[in-house]
N, C-alpha and C positions, 0 to 999 in steps of 0.2 A: 504494500500500500504506500502511495506517495506521501511525503511529509506534508503536514498541514501548513498553509500559507497565511501570513499575517501582514497587515498594513496598519501603521500608526500615523494619524494626522494630528499635527501639533499646532495649537494656537498659543500665542502669548510669549512669555519671557524666556530668557536663556535657562532659567531653572527648569521650566517645562521642557525645553529641548533636551536638557541633560536627563531629566526623568524619563523621557522617551527613549534615550540611549540605554538607560538602565533596564527599562522594561523590555526593550529589544534583546538585551543580553539574557534576561530571564527566559524569554520565549525561545531564543536560539539554543540555550542550554537544554531546553525541553525537547529540542529536535525540530522546532518549527523553522520555516524559511520566510524571510522578508521578501515582499514583492512591492514594486513601485506603483502598480495600478491597483487601487482598492477593489475594483471589479473582479480581480483575479484572486482576492483573498478569501480564506475561509473564516478568518477572524478580523474584524474591522474595529479599531479602537480610536476614539477621539480623546486626545489629551487637551484639556480645556483651561481657559483663563477667564477669570471673572472680574478683572480690574476695570475694563471698559464697560460703558453703558450697553445694555441689551445683549450681554454676553450669552446668557442662558437662551434667549430667543434664537440667536444664531446657531447654537448647538442643536436645538430642537429642529430648526429648519434643515440643517445638514443631515440629521438623523432621518428626517422624513424622506430624504432622497433614497434611503436604503430600505425603507419599510416594505416597498413592493417586492424587493428581492427576498426579504425575510419570509413573506407569505409564500413565495414559490419554492424557497429552499429553507425548510425549518432548521437544518443543521448549520446554516450561516449564523455566526455568532457576532453580536454587536455589543460593544462595551464603551462606557464613558468613564474617564479617569480624570483626576486633577481637581482644579479649584471649583468648577461648576458642579462636579459630582459631589464634592464636599459640601458645597453650599445648598444644593437641592436635596441630596440624600434620597430618602424614601419617596419624596414628592415626585421624583423622576419616574418611579414605577407607576404612579397614578397617571401621569401625563403621557408616558410612552411605555406601555406595558410590554412592547416587543423588545425592549432592551434586555439583554441577558446579564450584563455586569455593570455595577456602579461601584467605582473604587476611588476612595478619597486620597488626599495628598500624603497620608502617612502609611497607606496600606498597599502600595504597588507591589511590594515583595510577596504579597499573598496571592498574586494572580495565578500561579500554577495551581494552588489549592482551589481557588474559585472556578477555574476552568474545569477541574475535576468535578466540582459541585454541579456545574452546568451540565456536564456529560451525564452525571448520575441522575439528574432530574429528567433528562431526555430519555434515558433508558427505562425509567419507571413512569414515564408519561406524566410527570409532575410539572405544574406551572410555577411561575414566580421567578423573579430576578435574584441574583446573588449580590448582596450589598455589603460593602465593608467601608465604613466611614469613621471608624474609631480614631481617636488621637492617641499617639504613643508618648510616653514621658521622655524616652531616650531615643537617640538614633538607632536605626536597624544595626544590630551587631555585625561587625565585618565578616564574621564567619558565615553569616546568612546571606551575604551579598555574592552575586555572580557578576563577573566583569561586564561593563557596558559594551554595547556595539556602537563605537564612536562614529559620528557622522563625518568627521574630518580625519585626514591622515597626518595632519601636522599640528592641529590645535586641540588640546585635551581639556575638557571641562572637568573640574573637581569641586564637589560640594564640600564646604568646610562647616557650614551651619545652616539650619533651616528655622523658619518661624520668625516672629517679630513680637517684641514686648512694648512697642511704642504706642499703639492705639491712636494714630492720627485720626482726626474726626472724619476724614473723607475716605479712609482706606479699609478695604475688606480683608486684606492679607492676614491680620491676626485671627480672623474668623475661619478662613479657609486653610491656613497653614499652621495655626496654633502658636504656642509659645516657643521661644528660642530653644533650640537643641543644638549643641556643639559636638562635633566629632573630635575624638582625641587627636592631638597633634601628631602622634606617632603613626596613626593610620593615614593621615593626610600626607605626611612626608614619605611614607612607604609607597603610596599610590603615585605620588609625583616622581619618585625615583623609577618606578616601574614604567610609566609612560615615557619618560625621557630615555630609558634604556631601549624602549620599543621604537624610538626614532622621532617622537613628537618633540617639537622645539618651542612651542608656545603653550603656556598653561593659563587657563582662565579660572580663577577662584570664584565660587558662587555662594551666595547667601542672601536672604531677604534683607538683612542689615549686616552685610558681610564684615564690616569693620567693628562690630560689637563682639566679635569672636573672642572667647576665652577658653583655654584648654580645660576640659572637665577633670583631667588628671592632675592639673597644676594651675589653680585659678589665677595666680599672678602672671602666668604666661598668656599674653594677649595677642591681638592681631599683629602688632608691630614685631613681636618676637617670631611669629610664624613667617611673616614676609622676609625677615632677616635671614632665617634659615633656608627658606625656599630659593631666595635670590641667588645663592651661591652654589646651587646644585649643578653637578657636571652635566653638560648637554643642554642646559636651559639658555635660550636666546631672548625670550620675552615672557614676562609675567604680568598678567592683568587681573583685575578683580571687579566684581559688580554684585550687588548695588550697595554702596555705602550710605550712611546717614551722616550729615554734617556734624551732628552732636557728638559722634563717636570717634572723631579723629583726634587722637592724642598728639602731643608734641613729639613723642617718641615715634609715632607712625609717620608723621610728616618728615622727620629727620631720616628715617629708614628709606622712605620713598625717594628723598633727595640724594641719598648716598649710593644707591645701586643702579647702575645703567641697565641692568637686565629688567628692572621694574619699568614698565612702559611709562613714558612721560606724558600720560593723559590720565586725569583724575575726574571722576564724575561727582559733582556736588549738587544734588537735587534740592534747590532752595524752595521751590513751589510758589513763593510770593516775596515781594520786596517790602511789604507793609507789615509793621509790627502788630497792629490790631488783627490783621488777617492771619499772620503766623500764630498768634495766641489762640485764635478761634480754631485754627487747624490742629492745635496741640503739637506743634513741631519742636518745642523744647529748646529753641534758640531764638535770638533776635536778629534783626537786620545788622546791627552793629557787631554782634559776635560772629555772624557769618562773614562779614567783610574782614574781620580780624583773621579768620581762618584763611580766607583768600590771600591775605597779605603774607601769612606764614608760608603758603605754597609759592608765592612769588619770590620769596627769599630763602627757599630751601636748598639752594646750591646749584640748581640746574633749571632749565626752562620746562615748565609744566603747562600743558594744554588743559584748560578747564572746560567742562561741559556741564549741563544742568537740565533739570525738569522744571516746568512752570505750569501752574494751573491758573486760568483766568475765570472770573465769574463765580468765585466761591460765594456762598450765601453771605449777604451783608457787605460784600466788597463795594466800596464807594468809588467814585471817579478819582478822588484823591488817593485812595489806596492803590488803584490801578496805576496812577502816575508814579507812585513810589516804586512799583515793580519796574516800570520803564526806566526810571532813573537808576535803579540798581543794575539793570542790564547795561546801560550806558557806562556805568562806573566800572563794572567788572570786565565787560567785553568778553563774554564766553565765546569759545571757538565753535561750539555747537549746542543745540538746545532741542529738547523734546517738549512741545507745548500743547496743551489740551484745554478744552472747555470743561469746566466742572460738570460732572454727571453724578447724581445721587446713586449710591450703591446700597443694596440691602444690608441690614445688620450693622451699619455704621452710625456713629453718633449724629452726623449731619443730615441723615436721610429725611428726617421729619421737620427740619427747620423751615420756618415760614418765609424768611426774607430771601427767597430765591430770586436770582437775577434773570430777567427775561432772556429768552434764547437768542433773539436778535441782537441784544446788547452783548451777550457772551461772544457771539460771532464777530461783532465789530471790534471788540477788544482783542480777540485772538488775531484778527487780520492785522491790526496795528502792531501788536507784539511781533508777529512773524515777519512783517515787513522790516521793522527795526533790526531784528536779529539777522535777517538776510543781508542787510546793508553792512552790519558789523562784521559778519563772517567774510564777506567779499573784501572788505578793507583789510582785515587781518591776513587773509590769504595772500593778497597782493604784497603787503608789507613784509610778511615773515617767510613766505614759501615760494613766491615766484622766482624762478631761476636757480633755486637751490638744488643740490644733489642729495637725494634721500634714499635710505634703504627701505625696500618694499618687500613684505612677505606676500608672495604670489598665491592668490586664492583660486585662480582659474581664468577662463575666457571672460572678457567684458561683455556687457549686454549687446553692444553693437556687432559682436562677432568678428571684429577686426583687430581688437586690442586684447591685451591681457589686463587683469584687474588684481589689485592687492591693496594692502594697508600699510601705512607707516606706523612707527611705534606710537605716534600721537593720534592714531586711529583715523587718519585721513585716507579716503578712498582715492586711489591713483589708477587711472587707465593709461596703459603705455604700450608702445610698440617694442617688440623684442622677442627673445626666444628663451622661455623658462617653463618649468613645470610647477604645478601646485606644490607648495611647501618649500620651494626655493626662495632664497633671498636675493633680490635683484637690486642693483644700484641704478637709480633712475634720475635723469635730469628733468626737472619740472619745466615744461615749456608754456603751459597755460593753466590758470587757476580760475575756478568758478566758486560760487558760494557753497556748493556741496561736494565737489570732487575736483581732482586735478587731472591734467593730461601731461604725459611725459614720454621720454625716450630712454630705453635701457642703455647704460654705458658699457662699452666693451672693457674699459679699464677703470677701476675705481679711482677717483681723484678727490680726496678730501670729502668723502661722503659723510653726511651728518646722520647719526643713527639714533 
């Protein structure tokens, strides 16, 4: 009998992407085979994200596309995993009884047992979905883990912690991911050594509030200590991390980031607003002034650091003056990139029932103003700092135009360039043209003072 085939469709953040890699590892260990086309799969899984508005509706819409096949082929298995599964739980059974599996954010490691449960129910003509949405107190023990099937041959994702204790008024993550859970540093370092020995050259550390990490085996061992040890491992070319919280950057962490060239010189500082009253209502645990002080620390850490951010406009109660504070912060900091969004109420969050909601058209107006300002700033920075420079680019593959190669610099700039290289290679590229979102360049035959 041929091996069963599976397909995983992933929505959302890099944590979700890595969870899908882990799940693929579990299923491959079980003898199943991944297929690129979900129509060829015997098992179809959606790994979901609930951060954006109407996330659950999008999941149900996608599931509806497979309902007809389920009726024709009762052995076809459909599962929902991740944050929407955690958020909806048993409610998904009521709304979509044709779903076989509902697996929350802490329980992906139980998938083999849940698949056995589904098969048992079918053999005995029993109805009902298999649901696992419990929260665990500790991370899954390493001896229970099966190696992930990594989606890249050169960039390895490594989870160092999960969950969040912050409870920002707009954020559903503490509800869907639970409280902070940290992996022991020895496990993280062992995994890093393994992927480097396997030929990976870039490591991305993952966590909902990644820089709040503390070693459960040694509580005084914090994020800075982990970075310091990882940065000097043999074979490492680049070390990244996401997603940090501005409140959790210690002076020690800033000093470590400034002292190791293997740590990528790009740091994400998700400020969300430039207004103190809005930051207080958001429960962000810092002020505009303390955020700007942190920015100054990175500006003076010993090397050039590219700063990026997240911004929300139209948070309940945000006045025009509050929004102007956000614009002035953006002008002062001059972020090199930004993810910006209109506020959307999320279930189970503190702000969901607040009455001082900003009209949708006003949110749209503010977002367009912010994005126009940020686009102008990015274009100015790119002309000032990057036009004509020679940069090291980690090659990711063909560019979208089909004519160039595409890769990223250590500062996370997308570069499309002409040349000859394979994914995972490091190419020295002369930047010939800059835009607000990406660069164009030519590969150098001979490195000449390339800035890394």
